[in-house]
C-alpha positions, 0 to 999 in steps of 0.5 A: 382118637381111636382108629378103626383098626383098634376098634376092630383087632384080629385076635383069638377067642374067648376074650379080648381082655383075658386072652388076647391082651395077654397074649400081647403083654407077653410078646410086648414083653418079649420085645422089650427084652430083646430091645434091652439085649438081655434076651439071651441073658434070661434063664427063667421067667416067672409069670403072676396074674391078678385080679379076674386073670387069675379067677377066670384064667384058665376058662379063658386060656389066659395062661396059655395066651400068655406063653404064647405071646412070650413064645414069640406069637401074636394073637392076630396070626397064630393059628387057632388050631396049633395055639393048644398044641404049642401050649402043651408042648410047653407045659409038657416039655417044661421048656419056653422057647423065648421069640421062638428061639431062646429056650429056658426051663420052664415049670408051669406049677411053679413059674406061672401063679394065679394069684387068687383074691388078689388084685393089682392097685392099678386095673382089676385085670393085671399081670406081673412078668419076671425075668430072671439070670442064672444067678435067679436075680431079676434083671426086669420086670413089668406089670401090665393091665389088660384093659378091655378090648385087647388093649394092654398098658403098663402100670407106669403108663397107667400112672401117667397124666391123661395128657401124656396117654393121648394119641400121638397123631390125635393133632394130624387128623383133620375131623377128630370128635369125642362124641356122636354130636360132635361126629354128626355136626362135622358131617353137616358140616363138611357135607360128609358121610360117617364112612366119609368121615372116618375114611378121611381121618384114617388116611391121614393116619396112614400117611394118605394111603387110602389104597392101604385103608381099603385093604386093611378094612378088606382084611377084617371082612376077610377074618370075619367072614372066615370066622362065620363060614367056619361057625356054620360047619363045625359041630361038637361042644364048647370047651370048659361048658361042654354046651352043644354047638347049635349053629351048624344044625341051625343052618341046616334047618334053615336051608332045608325049606327055603320056600317056608323061610319065603314066607317066614317075616322073621327069617331076618332075625333067624339068620342074622341070630345064625352068623352071630352064634356061629362067630360066638361059637368059635370064639368060645372055642378059641378060633380066630375072631375080630373084636368088635369092639370086644371078643365077647361082641364079636358076633355082631358086626359080622352077622349084620355084614353076613346077611348083608352080603348074601341077601341085600348086595353081594359082592359090594366091596364098597358097601362093606367099607362104608358099613365097617367105618361107619360102626367104627365111628359109632 
């Protein structure tokens, strides 16, 4: 059973599996070094990217994300506007500060390798990280798999029996379900809406703290809303492709003649498309987005909510919470 906050996770673009996942992998490796008490003994870090992480790694910022994770940054809290500057600093100065405090020499061209044409046996999105001491001896290494939606597991976890990978709290939630039919049956049986059932499951996960659950859902919408608004303002071109951003100009056109829009029966789709495009362009530029449930689909949920809050029901916080909970369940 996945949590609302497994489905909707804050990260940076452009890809949940190629950007968010590798950053979490780098951060996780860093935490494992600290837990083992060997961080200060590390002299060299080497990273190998395999499969699609290698083939599309530069365009998706996989290299940047991995190094930012090793430097102690998290995809849900890093300032996207600073990410490129930090990455450039690492490459230019050839120094990587593990956890932001333990500086080691790092040569981007030799310590980060794109293994084009090679794939790890477990998954097409694979990476390996090696940590060596001052004598060049590898004292810790781990293989990670970015399995989609920003989820990262180690190769060891991938090879465990399915029962060992099940959620620890799956037996603690009151209304577990695996299919839409089971979800609807539970709703009818207990006289609950999908949103109510989902929230009750989430409250159980959070030790009965409904206020905490609501605060975390509100935080999801805060990030989505900020992403839409920024996407409506920003102009210029998208990285790598060089395509011109279109959302800002579309927004100007839609707001320049409000009377005509009232007569247009397709205006709803124009606005929803605009909001989705604003988010997708922010994602393509490495901005902060919420997986829904991936970065590739990041525009769908906020676009619907943006239309709802602008044209249907302003300042309806409960309506927003119900929508997010329902969407997460589905």
